[in-house]
C-alpha positions as CSV (number, residue, x, y, z in Angstrom):
1,X,0.0,0.0,0.0
2,X,1.4,3.5,-0.9
3,X,2.1,6.2,1.6
4,X,-0.8,8.3,0.2
5,X,-3.2,5.4,0.5
6,X,-2.2,4.9,4.2
7,X,-2.7,8.6,4.8
8,X,-6.2,8.5,3.2
9,X,-7.1,5.5,5.4
10,X,-5.9,7.3,8.5
11,X,-8.1,10.4,7.6
12,X,-11.2,8.3,6.7
13,X,-14.3,9.9,8.3
14,X,-12.5,13.0,9.4
15,X,-13.0,16.6,8.2
16,X,-11.9,20.0,9.3
17,X,-14.3,22.9,10.0
18,X,-13.6,26.6,9.3
19,X,-12.3,27.0,12.8
20,X,-9.7,24.3,12.0
21,X,-11.2,21.9,14.6
22,X,-11.5,18.3,13.5
23,X,-14.9,16.6,13.2
24,X,-15.9,13.1,12.5
25,X,-18.5,12.1,9.9
26,X,-20.8,9.0,10.1
27,X,-22.4,8.3,6.7
28,X,-25.9,6.7,6.8
29,X,-26.5,4.0,4.2
30,X,-28.7,5.1,1.3
31,X,-31.5,2.6,2.1
32,X,-31.8,3.9,5.7
33,X,-31.7,7.7,5.0
34,X,-35.5,8.1,5.0
35,X,-35.8,6.2,8.3
36,X,-33.1,8.4,9.8
37,X,-34.7,11.5,8.5
38,X,-38.0,10.6,10.2
39,X,-36.2,9.6,13.4
40,X,-34.3,12.9,13.6
41,X,-37.3,15.0,12.3
42,X,-35.4,16.3,9.3
43,X,-37.5,18.8,7.3
44,X,-36.4,17.3,4.0
45,X,-37.4,13.8,5.3
46,X,-33.8,12.6,4.5
47,X,-30.7,12.4,6.7
48,X,-27.5,11.4,4.9
49,X,-24.9,11.8,7.7
50,X,-24.2,12.7,11.3
51,X,-21.3,15.0,12.1
52,X,-19.8,15.6,15.5
53,X,-16.8,17.8,16.6
54,X,-13.8,16.0,18.1
55,X,-12.8,19.0,20.1
56,X,-9.2,19.1,18.9
57,X,-7.1,20.8,16.2
58,X,-4.4,18.1,16.4
59,X,-4.6,15.6,13.6
60,X,-3.1,12.7,15.4
61,X,-5.3,13.3,18.4
62,X,-8.3,13.4,16.1
63,X,-7.3,10.1,14.6
64,X,-7.1,8.6,18.1
65,X,-10.5,10.0,19.1
66,X,-12.3,9.0,15.9
67,X,-13.2,5.3,16.5
68,X,-14.6,6.0,20.0
69,X,-16.6,8.9,18.7
70,X,-18.0,6.8,15.8
71,X,-19.0,4.1,18.2
72,X,-21.0,6.6,20.4
73,X,-22.6,8.2,17.3
74,X,-23.7,4.7,16.0
75,X,-25.2,4.0,19.4
76,X,-27.1,7.4,19.4
77,X,-28.3,6.8,15.9
78,X,-29.5,3.3,16.8
79,X,-31.3,4.6,19.8
80,X,-33.1,7.3,17.7
81,X,-34.1,4.7,15.1
82,X,-35.4,2.2,17.7
83,X,-37.4,4.9,19.5
84,X,-39.0,5.8,16.2
85,X,-40.0,2.2,15.6
86,X,-37.2,1.3,13.2
87,X,-34.5,-1.4,13.2
88,X,-31.0,-0.3,14.3
89,X,-28.8,1.0,11.5
90,X,-27.3,-2.5,10.8
91,X,-30.4,-4.4,11.9
92,X,-29.8,-6.9,14.6
93,X,-26.5,-8.2,13.2
94,X,-23.7,-9.0,15.5
95,X,-20.4,-10.9,15.0
96,X,-21.0,-14.6,15.1
97,X,-18.5,-14.9,18.0
98,X,-20.8,-12.8,20.1
99,X,-23.4,-15.6,20.1
100,X,-23.9,-16.8,23.6
101,X,-23.2,-20.4,22.7
102,X,-20.0,-19.4,20.8
103,X,-18.8,-17.2,23.7
104,X,-19.4,-20.0,26.2
105,X,-17.7,-22.6,24.0
106,X,-14.6,-20.4,23.3
107,X,-14.3,-19.3,26.9
108,X,-14.5,-22.9,28.2
109,X,-12.0,-24.0,25.6
110,X,-9.7,-21.3,26.9
111,X,-10.4,-22.4,30.5
112,X,-9.3,-26.0,29.7
113,X,-6.2,-24.8,27.9
114,X,-5.3,-22.5,30.8
115,X,-5.8,-25.3,33.4
116,X,-3.7,-27.7,31.3
117,X,-0.8,-25.3,31.1
118,X,2.0,-25.3,33.6
119,X,2.2,-22.4,36.1
120,X,5.8,-23.2,37.0
121,X,8.1,-20.2,36.5
122,X,10.8,-20.6,33.9
123,X,14.1,-18.8,33.9
124,X,13.1,-15.8,31.8
125,X,15.6,-13.1,30.9
126,X,17.7,-10.9,33.2
127,X,15.6,-7.8,32.7
128,X,12.1,-9.2,32.8
129,X,12.6,-12.0,35.4
130,X,10.9,-15.4,35.3
131,X,7.4,-15.9,33.9
132,X,5.2,-19.0,33.9
133,X,3.6,-20.4,30.7
134,X,0.1,-20.1,32.2
135,X,0.5,-16.3,32.8
136,X,1.8,-15.9,29.2
137,X,-1.3,-17.7,27.9
138,X,-3.6,-15.5,29.9
139,X,-1.8,-12.4,28.6
140,X,-2.2,-13.7,25.1
141,X,-5.9,-14.1,25.8
142,X,-6.1,-10.5,27.0
143,X,-4.5,-9.3,23.7
144,X,-7.1,-11.4,21.8
145,X,-9.9,-9.8,23.8
146,X,-8.5,-6.3,23.2
147,X,-8.8,-6.9,19.5
148,X,-12.4,-8.1,19.9
149,X,-13.2,-5.1,22.0
150,X,-12.0,-2.8,19.2
151,X,-14.2,-4.7,16.7
152,X,-17.2,-4.2,19.0
153,X,-16.6,-0.5,19.4
154,X,-16.4,-0.1,15.6
155,X,-19.7,-2.0,15.4
156,X,-21.2,0.4,17.9
157,X,-21.4,-2.3,20.6
158,X,-20.4,-2.1,24.3
159,X,-17.4,-4.4,24.6
160,X,-17.1,-4.4,28.4
161,X,-19.9,-7.0,29.0
162,X,-18.4,-9.4,26.4
163,X,-14.8,-9.1,27.7
164,X,-15.9,-9.4,31.4
165,X,-18.0,-12.5,30.8
166,X,-15.3,-14.1,28.6
167,X,-12.6,-13.6,31.3
168,X,-14.8,-14.8,34.2
169,X,-15.6,-18.0,32.3
170,X,-12.1,-18.6,31.0
171,X,-10.5,-18.0,34.5
172,X,-13.1,-20.3,36.2
173,X,-14.8,-17.5,38.1
174,X,-18.2,-17.9,36.5
175,X,-20.0,-20.5,34.4
176,X,-23.5,-19.4,33.3
177,X,-26.1,-22.2,33.6
178,X,-28.5,-21.2,30.7
179,X,-26.4,-22.2,27.6
180,X,-25.2,-25.4,29.3
181,X,-28.8,-26.4,30.2
182,X,-29.8,-25.9,26.6
183,X,-26.9,-28.0,25.4
184,X,-27.8,-30.7,27.9
185,X,-31.5,-30.7,26.8
186,X,-30.4,-31.0,23.1
187,X,-28.3,-34.0,24.2
188,X,-31.1,-35.8,26.1
189,X,-34.2,-34.8,24.2
190,X,-33.7,-37.5,21.5
191,X,-33.9,-40.2,24.2
192,X,-36.8,-39.0,26.3
193,X,-40.5,-38.3,25.7
194,X,-41.7,-34.7,25.2
195,X,-43.7,-34.9,28.5
196,X,-40.5,-35.8,30.3
197,X,-38.6,-32.9,28.6
198,X,-41.4,-30.6,29.9
199,X,-40.8,-31.9,33.4
200,X,-37.1,-31.1,33.1
201,X,-37.9,-27.6,32.0
202,X,-40.5,-27.2,34.8
203,X,-37.9,-28.3,37.4
204,X,-35.4,-25.7,35.9
205,X,-38.1,-23.0,36.2
206,X,-39.1,-23.9,39.7
207,X,-35.5,-23.7,40.9
208,X,-35.1,-20.3,39.3
209,X,-38.2,-19.1,41.1
210,X,-36.9,-20.6,44.4
211,X,-33.6,-18.7,44.0
212,X,-35.5,-15.4,43.4
213,X,-37.5,-16.1,46.6
214,X,-34.3,-16.8,48.6
215,X,-32.9,-13.4,47.3
216,X,-36.0,-11.7,48.8
217,X,-37.9,-11.3,45.5
218,X,-41.2,-12.8,46.5
219,X,-42.8,-11.9,43.2
220,X,-39.9,-12.2,40.7
221,X,-39.6,-9.2,38.3
222,X,-37.5,-11.4,36.0
223,X,-38.7,-14.6,34.4
224,X,-37.5,-17.5,36.6
225,X,-36.0,-19.4,33.6
226,X,-34.1,-16.2,32.5
227,X,-32.9,-15.7,36.1
228,X,-31.5,-19.2,36.5
229,X,-30.0,-19.1,33.0
230,X,-27.9,-16.1,33.9
231,X,-27.0,-17.6,37.3
232,X,-23.5,-19.2,37.5
233,X,-22.9,-22.8,38.3
234,X,-20.4,-21.7,41.0
235,X,-23.1,-19.8,42.9
236,X,-25.4,-22.8,43.3
237,X,-24.3,-23.9,46.7
238,X,-25.5,-26.7,49.0
239,X,-27.1,-24.1,51.2
240,X,-29.2,-22.7,48.4
241,X,-30.1,-26.2,47.2
242,X,-31.0,-27.2,50.8
243,X,-33.8,-24.7,50.9
244,X,-35.4,-25.9,47.6
245,X,-37.2,-29.0,48.9
246,X,-38.6,-27.0,51.8
247,X,-39.8,-24.2,49.4
248,X,-41.5,-26.7,47.1
249,X,-43.3,-28.3,50.0
250,X,-44.4,-25.1,51.8
251,X,-44.8,-22.6,49.0
252,X,-46.0,-24.9,46.2
253,X,-47.7,-27.5,48.3
254,X,-46.0,-30.4,46.5
255,X,-45.9,-34.0,47.9
256,X,-42.6,-35.6,48.8
257,X,-42.9,-37.9,45.7
258,X,-43.4,-34.9,43.4
259,X,-40.5,-33.0,45.0
260,X,-38.2,-36.0,44.3
261,X,-39.3,-35.8,40.6
262,X,-38.5,-32.1,40.5
263,X,-35.0,-32.5,42.0
264,X,-34.1,-35.6,39.9
265,X,-33.5,-33.8,36.5
266,X,-31.5,-31.0,38.3
267,X,-29.2,-33.6,39.9
268,X,-28.8,-35.4,36.5
269,X,-28.0,-32.1,34.8
270,X,-25.2,-31.4,37.4
271,X,-23.9,-34.9,36.9
272,X,-23.6,-34.0,33.2
273,X,-21.8,-30.8,34.1
274,X,-19.3,-32.7,36.2
275,X,-18.6,-35.2,33.4
276,X,-18.1,-32.4,30.9
277,X,-15.7,-30.6,33.3
278,X,-17.9,-27.6,34.0
279,X,-18.3,-28.4,37.7
280,X,-16.4,-30.0,40.5
281,X,-18.6,-32.0,42.9
282,X,-22.3,-32.3,42.3
283,X,-24.0,-30.2,45.1
284,X,-27.3,-32.0,44.6
285,X,-26.0,-35.2,46.2
286,X,-28.1,-35.8,49.3
287,X,-30.7,-33.2,48.3
288,X,-33.5,-35.8,48.5
289,X,-32.5,-37.2,51.9
290,X,-35.6,-37.9,54.0
291,X,-38.0,-37.5,51.1
292,X,-38.3,-41.2,50.5
293,X,-39.5,-41.7,54.1
294,X,-41.9,-38.8,53.8
295,X,-43.3,-40.2,50.6
296,X,-43.9,-43.5,52.2
297,X,-45.8,-41.8,55.1
298,X,-47.8,-39.7,52.6
299,X,-48.6,-42.8,50.5
300,X,-50.0,-44.6,53.5
301,X,-52.2,-41.7,54.2
302,X,-53.4,-41.2,50.7
303,X,-52.5,-44.3,48.7
304,X,-53.5,-45.0,45.1
305,X,-55.3,-48.3,45.0
306,X,-57.5,-50.6,42.9
307,X,-61.3,-50.3,42.8
308,X,-63.4,-52.1,45.4
309,X,-66.1,-54.4,44.1
310,X,-68.8,-51.8,44.9
311,X,-66.9,-49.0,43.1
312,X,-66.3,-51.3,40.1
313,X,-70.0,-52.2,39.8
314,X,-70.9,-48.5,40.0
315,X,-68.6,-47.6,37.2
316,X,-69.7,-50.5,35.0
317,X,-73.4,-49.8,35.5
318,X,-73.1,-46.0,34.9
319,X,-73.8,-44.6,31.5
320,X,-71.1,-42.0,30.7
321,X,-73.5,-40.0,28.5
322,X,-76.0,-39.8,31.4
323,X,-73.6,-37.8,33.5
324,X,-72.2,-35.5,30.8
325,X,-73.0,-35.6,27.1
326,X,-69.9,-35.4,25.1
327,X,-68.4,-37.5,22.3
328,X,-66.3,-39.6,24.8
329,X,-69.2,-41.6,26.3
330,X,-68.7,-44.7,24.1
331,X,-64.9,-44.5,24.5
332,X,-65.1,-44.3,28.3
333,X,-67.6,-47.2,28.3
334,X,-65.4,-49.4,26.2
335,X,-62.1,-48.5,27.8
336,X,-63.3,-49.2,31.3
337,X,-64.0,-52.8,30.3
338,X,-60.9,-53.2,28.2
339,X,-58.7,-51.9,31.0
340,X,-60.3,-54.3,33.5
341,X,-60.0,-57.3,31.1
342,X,-56.5,-56.7,29.7
343,X,-54.6,-54.7,32.3
344,X,-53.3,-52.4,29.5
345,X,-52.5,-48.7,30.0
346,X,-55.0,-46.2,28.8
347,X,-52.9,-44.9,25.9
348,X,-52.0,-48.4,24.9
349,X,-55.7,-49.1,24.4
350,X,-56.7,-45.7,23.0
351,X,-54.0,-46.0,20.4
352,X,-55.1,-49.4,19.0
353,X,-55.4,-49.8,15.2
354,X,-56.7,-52.5,12.9
355,X,-53.2,-53.9,12.4
356,X,-52.6,-54.3,16.1
357,X,-55.4,-56.8,16.4
358,X,-53.9,-60.3,16.0
359,X,-56.0,-63.4,15.1
360,X,-55.7,-66.5,17.3
361,X,-52.5,-68.4,16.9
362,X,-54.0,-71.9,17.4
363,X,-57.5,-73.4,17.7
364,X,-58.8,-72.6,21.2
365,X,-56.5,-69.6,21.7
366,X,-57.8,-66.1,21.9
367,X,-57.2,-63.2,19.5
368,X,-54.7,-60.6,20.9
369,X,-54.0,-57.0,20.9
370,X,-50.3,-56.0,20.2
371,X,-48.6,-53.2,22.1
372,X,-45.9,-52.0,19.8
373,X,-42.8,-49.8,20.5
374,X,-44.7,-46.7,19.3
375,X,-46.9,-46.7,22.3
376,X,-45.1,-48.9,24.8
377,X,-43.9,-47.0,27.9
378,X,-40.8,-49.2,28.4
379,X,-39.0,-51.9,26.5
380,X,-40.8,-54.6,28.5
381,X,-44.1,-53.0,27.7
382,X,-43.9,-54.4,24.1
383,X,-46.2,-57.4,24.4
384,X,-49.3,-59.3,23.3
385,X,-52.5,-59.5,25.4
386,X,-55.3,-62.0,24.7
387,X,-58.8,-60.7,24.4
388,X,-61.5,-62.4,26.6
389,X,-64.8,-63.0,24.8
390,X,-66.3,-60.0,26.7
391,X,-63.5,-57.8,25.3
392,X,-63.7,-59.4,21.8
393,X,-67.2,-58.0,21.4
394,X,-66.0,-54.5,22.0
395,X,-63.2,-54.8,19.5
396,X,-65.4,-56.5,16.9
397,X,-68.1,-53.8,17.2
398,X,-65.6,-51.0,16.8
399,X,-63.9,-52.6,13.8
400,X,-67.3,-53.1,12.1
401,X,-68.3,-49.4,12.8
402,X,-65.2,-48.0,11.2
403,X,-65.4,-46.8,7.6
404,X,-61.6,-46.7,7.3
405,X,-60.3,-50.2,6.4
406,X,-56.6,-49.3,6.4
407,X,-54.2,-51.1,8.7
408,X,-53.4,-47.9,10.7
409,X,-57.1,-46.9,11.2
410,X,-57.6,-46.1,14.9
411,X,-60.2,-48.1,16.8
412,X,-60.9,-44.9,18.9
413,X,-61.1,-42.2,16.3
414,X,-63.1,-40.0,18.6
415,X,-59.9,-39.6,20.8
416,X,-57.6,-37.2,19.0
417,X,-53.9,-37.1,19.7
418,X,-52.9,-34.4,22.2
419,X,-50.3,-33.1,24.6
420,X,-46.5,-32.9,24.0
421,X,-46.2,-36.5,23.0
422,X,-49.4,-36.6,20.9
423,X,-51.1,-39.3,22.9
424,X,-54.7,-40.3,22.2
425,X,-55.3,-40.6,25.9
426,X,-54.4,-36.9,26.5
427,X,-58.0,-35.5,26.5
428,X,-59.6,-38.8,27.3
429,X,-57.9,-39.0,30.7
430,X,-59.4,-35.7,31.7
431,X,-62.9,-36.8,30.6
432,X,-62.5,-40.0,32.5
433,X,-61.6,-38.1,35.6
434,X,-64.8,-36.1,35.3
435,X,-66.8,-39.3,34.8
436,X,-65.2,-41.0,37.8
437,X,-65.9,-38.0,40.0
438,X,-69.5,-37.9,38.9
439,X,-69.9,-41.6,39.8
440,X,-67.7,-42.0,42.9
441,X,-67.4,-38.4,44.1
442,X,-64.3,-36.2,44.6
443,X,-63.4,-38.3,47.7
444,X,-61.9,-40.7,45.2
445,X,-59.3,-38.1,44.0
446,X,-55.7,-39.1,44.9
447,X,-56.8,-42.7,45.4
448,X,-58.4,-43.9,42.2
449,X,-57.8,-43.2,38.5
450,X,-57.8,-45.1,35.2
451,X,-54.6,-46.9,36.2
452,X,-56.6,-48.5,39.1
453,X,-58.1,-50.9,36.5
454,X,-54.6,-52.1,35.9
455,X,-54.2,-52.6,39.6
456,X,-57.5,-54.5,39.6
457,X,-56.1,-56.7,36.8
458,X,-53.0,-57.6,38.8
459,X,-55.0,-58.2,42.0
460,X,-57.4,-60.4,40.1
461,X,-54.5,-62.4,38.6
462,X,-53.2,-63.0,42.2
463,X,-56.7,-64.0,43.4
464,X,-57.0,-66.5,40.5
465,X,-53.6,-68.1,41.3
466,X,-54.6,-68.5,45.0
467,X,-57.7,-70.3,43.8
468,X,-55.7,-72.8,41.8
469,X,-55.4,-71.3,38.4
470,X,-51.7,-72.2,37.7
471,X,-51.7,-70.3,34.4
472,X,-51.9,-67.1,36.4
473,X,-48.3,-67.3,37.6
474,X,-46.3,-64.3,38.6
475,X,-44.1,-64.6,35.5
476,X,-47.1,-64.8,33.1
477,X,-48.7,-61.8,34.9
478,X,-45.5,-59.8,34.5
479,X,-45.5,-60.6,30.8
480,X,-49.1,-59.6,30.4
481,X,-48.8,-56.2,32.2
482,X,-45.4,-55.4,30.6
483,X,-43.3,-55.5,33.8
484,X,-39.8,-56.7,34.0
485,X,-39.8,-60.0,36.0
486,X,-38.5,-59.5,39.5
487,X,-36.6,-62.8,39.8
488,X,-33.2,-63.4,38.2
489,X,-34.4,-66.6,36.5
490,X,-37.5,-64.9,35.1
491,X,-35.7,-61.8,33.8
492,X,-32.5,-63.6,32.5
493,X,-33.2,-67.2,31.7
494,X,-36.9,-67.6,31.0
495,X,-38.4,-67.2,27.5
496,X,-39.6,-63.8,26.6
497,X,-42.8,-65.2,25.1
498,X,-44.7,-68.2,26.4
499,X,-47.2,-68.2,23.4
500,X,-50.8,-67.5,22.9
501,X,-52.1,-70.6,24.6
502,X,-50.4,-69.8,27.9
503,X,-51.5,-66.2,27.9
504,X,-55.1,-67.1,26.9
505,X,-55.4,-69.6,29.7
506,X,-54.2,-66.9,32.2
507,X,-56.8,-64.4,30.9
508,X,-59.7,-66.9,31.0
509,X,-58.7,-68.1,34.5
510,X,-58.4,-64.5,35.8
511,X,-61.9,-63.6,34.7
512,X,-63.5,-66.8,35.8
513,X,-61.7,-67.1,39.2
514,X,-60.1,-63.8,40.0
515,X,-62.7,-61.2,39.0
516,X,-65.2,-60.3,41.8
517,X,-68.5,-62.0,41.2
518,X,-70.5,-58.7,41.3
519,X,-68.1,-57.1,38.8
520,X,-68.4,-60.1,36.4
521,X,-72.2,-60.0,36.5
522,X,-72.1,-56.2,35.9
523,X,-69.8,-56.7,32.9
524,X,-72.2,-59.3,31.4
525,X,-75.4,-57.4,32.2
526,X,-74.2,-54.1,30.6
527,X,-72.6,-55.7,27.5
528,X,-75.0,-54.0,25.1
529,X,-75.6,-50.7,27.0
530,X,-72.8,-48.7,25.2
531,X,-73.6,-45.1,24.1
532,X,-73.7,-44.7,20.3
533,X,-70.4,-44.1,18.5
534,X,-70.1,-40.4,17.7
535,X,-69.0,-41.0,14.1
536,X,-71.8,-43.4,13.1
């Protein structure tokens, strides 16, 4: 580059006024001059430039003052534009290295490099004395940050926040939780259900709210998630964690079992931080001490259970449409019976399709429903369940009523997918709760739900075995309900599928010998009382 070109570059943006004082000129891009004119109230409606005095007649001093003045002028211009309802002069652009994830990644890389570098002093030279490699590395990082600060100033940005955050993270003084939590969630979301992911985020939010409360902010002015995201890993001490369970119990009224479920994802997240080298010792260790015992006490006081014979008869004899008239009456009627006769979960039944109905394997065996991996809660939940003749009629009637003859046609089309995991039981479970309260009263809350039919099924299998039905063994029962067998022999050495004949014998024996007599009579007597299908 020639000497003249260097001089021109040095003088870029500078001009001299009549009084010989140097000024700096900020040129406004052509496509933004109308916006700037309106923001500044220019009579012509156009503003092409902003000029400010540098307060000096010395050329070299003017050159030194120019960049800082331009940065302030850009900030003022942006403030005027935003106040007038326009975008900043360069939109919302910022250097890609200012991105929060990028800042965190680079600063953490610098931290690892600094920690891996020796701090032992070498010989040095006679004038400067000895220096250690780690100190030289930190000094190099500071030069690097000075260059970025200059770039930020030229872009009209405030460099102090960026430089301060980078140094605090790189030197191990502060590690913001937010970006790391987002990275962790991206890491685990592919292996968990959406509803579980929502639970993780709820735990994150509740802890942020708890920290605000501890800091004396009873009604947080800042969003709890945002507050926790900006909190550093180092500031989450055992003392602050120790107050979280108490706060959840007293301020939020949560049970001990629910408190455990809120603490669990936070502990898992800190385990991940420790593995990745972002934390030292997990402060959540021991945070749930005493909660297991409290949960057991609470469970004894308000324990979920199976239906009694009287409650079962009341539910079977009640017409869902007689209590509330919505399109779920037939679904509730059928699913009560299928739940009792198969022990399957509500979503496993509500998600049944034509292709998941399997014909009998052998003469004398029962047709089966197949619980596939798409709806199975766990790996062991993938299974086949025989259909008792009382259940077969429900399935047959629903198949005949469907106009859609494709394999993936749902047997419960009136139950649309809903919720974060798009489950067909999402809305249905709420409708069943209303029905159950109508029939049994609100006193049943906390003790009875749709899952109680599954508890009835297991209890009835046990009753049938005690009455001599050998087919209703513990191992067969675990296969039918989709539980992992408890014994080592059952879980490791026994076959994973005993065949349709064995499962069919267990289902027939359970209904004949295990089901309460009153419940069986109510099942048979109400076989044809179903409300009409809403789509027929």
